[in-house]
C-alpha positions in Angstrom: -4.6 40.9 -2.9 -3.9 37.5 -1.4 -2.7 34.6 -3.5 -3.5 31.1 -2.2 -1.6 28.2 -3.7 -2.0 24.6 -2.7 -0.2 21.5 -4.0 -1.5 18.0 -3.7 0.1 14.6 -4.3 -2.0 11.5 -4.6 -1.4 8.3 -2.5 -2.0 6.3 -5.7 -1.6 7.5 -9.3 -5.1 6.2 -10.2 -6.6 8.7 -7.7 -5.3 11.9 -9.4 -8.5 12.4 -11.4 -10.7 11.9 -8.4 -8.6 14.4 -6.4 -8.9 16.9 -9.2 -12.7 16.4 -9.4 -13.0 16.9 -5.6 -11.0 20.1 -5.8 -13.1 21.3 -8.7 -15.9 21.8 -6.1 -14.0 24.8 -4.9 -14.7 26.7 -8.1 -18.4 27.0 -7.1 -17.5 29.0 -3.9 -18.3 32.6 -4.7 -15.6 34.2 -2.4 -12.6 34.4 -4.8 -11.5 36.8 -7.5 -10.1 33.9 -9.4 -9.8 30.2 -8.7 -8.1 27.5 -10.8 -7.6 23.8 -10.4 -5.2 22.0 -12.7 -3.1 18.9 -13.0 0.7 19.4 -13.0 2.4 18.7 -16.3 5.4 17.4 -14.3 7.9 18.5 -17.0 10.4 20.2 -14.7 13.9 19.0 -15.7 15.2 19.2 -12.1 14.6 15.7 -10.5 12.6 15.4 -7.4 9.0 15.1 -6.2 6.3 17.2 -7.8 2.7 17.8 -7.1 -0.1 16.0 -9.0 -2.8 18.7 -8.7 -2.5 22.5 -8.0 -5.1 24.9 -6.7 -4.5 28.6 -7.4 -6.7 31.3 -6.0 -6.8 35.1 -5.7 -8.6 36.9 -2.9 -9.2 40.6 -2.3 -8.2 40.3 1.4 -7.9 38.0 4.4 -11.6 38.3 5.1 -12.5 37.0 1.6 -10.0 34.1 2.0 -11.6 33.3 5.4 -15.1 33.3 3.9 -13.9 30.9 1.1 -12.4 28.5 3.7 -15.6 28.7 5.8 -17.9 27.8 2.9 -19.6 24.4 3.1 -18.2 23.4 -0.4 -14.7 23.8 1.1 -15.5 21.3 3.7 -17.1 19.0 1.2 -14.0 19.2 -1.0 -11.8 18.3 2.0 -13.9 15.3 2.8 -13.6 14.1 -0.8 -9.9 14.7 -1.2 -8.2 14.1 2.2 -8.5 10.3 2.2 -6.8 10.1 -1.3 -4.0 12.6 -0.9 -0.5 11.8 0.3 0.7 15.4 0.8 -0.8 18.9 0.9 1.3 22.0 0.9 -0.4 25.4 1.1 0.9 28.9 0.9 -1.0 32.2 1.3 0.8 35.5 0.6 0.2 39.1 -0.3 0.7 39.8 -4.0 3.0 42.8 -5.0 1.3 45.7 -6.7 
């Protein structure tokens, strides 16, 4: 299984909800085992920057992840979110077990 985690920060705090709404489009893509979009609580006691919104997905394999990223809703989400985000950090990795 592949886990896909993406962290987003907003250029402006007032855009956080709009970013989350744009990322919620990803939930309608049928190519994931699990997909969640959530706002960060930002309660970590260690000071430093933290993301505003997180996308977490699980995929059976690289082909399923590629199909997810090729879906038209993925492109629609990017078009909605990219102008509002400051930073995007993504990680894809194989889950143990």
